[in-house]
C-alpha positions, -999 to 999 in steps of 0.1 A, spaced: -25 -406 493 -26 -401 532 -15 -372 546 19 -373 563 -1 -368 597 -23 -397 592 4 -428 581 41 -436 589 59 -432 559 72 -472 559 34 -483 559 28 -507 525 12 -482 497 -21 -497 482 -24 -496 443 -47 -468 446 -17 -446 460 5 -457 433 -19 -447 409 -25 -415 425 16 -409 425 14 -419 385 -8 -395 380 9 -369 395 38 -374 378 17 -378 339 8 -341 351 40 -329 358 50 -344 327 24 -327 304 30 -293 319 68 -301 311 81 -303 349 95 -338 340 115 -346 311 103 -377 293 132 -397 304 125 -384 338 89 -392 338 97 -429 327 120 -437 349 100 -428 380 68 -438 366 84 -472 369 92 -467 404 60 -457 412 45 -485 401 70 -505 420 68 -490 450 60 -508 479 59 -480 507 44 -446 514 83 -433 519 90 -448 485 59 -431 469 68 -393 486 100 -394 471 94 -396 432 68 -365 438 88 -341 466 109 -318 444 79 -311 422 64 -278 423 32 -280 433 28 -314 442 32 -311 479 -3 -291 483 -17 -318 460 -9 -347 482 -25 -329 511 -58 -333 526 -81 -355 546 -69 -393 552 -86 -419 527 -111 -440 545 -96 -478 540 -122 -507 536 -132 -527 563 -111 -562 546 -79 -536 547 -57 -530 571 
């Protein structure tokens, strides 16, 4: 996912962004940070998310996730805006 400074939260998220958040949630569940029911509910929401705001809310309360989400903005392909 891109850094907060490089995008607007209401911008549409792509499949790659949804998959990245799903992987973060999977890692958190594997580490015992999420109960199975909570993990399943968040995972369903992650795959249905349309915007970065929706994705950000799914992992915002998990320790260590904010550091994993930061980094340089990803380059998008020329055919995607």
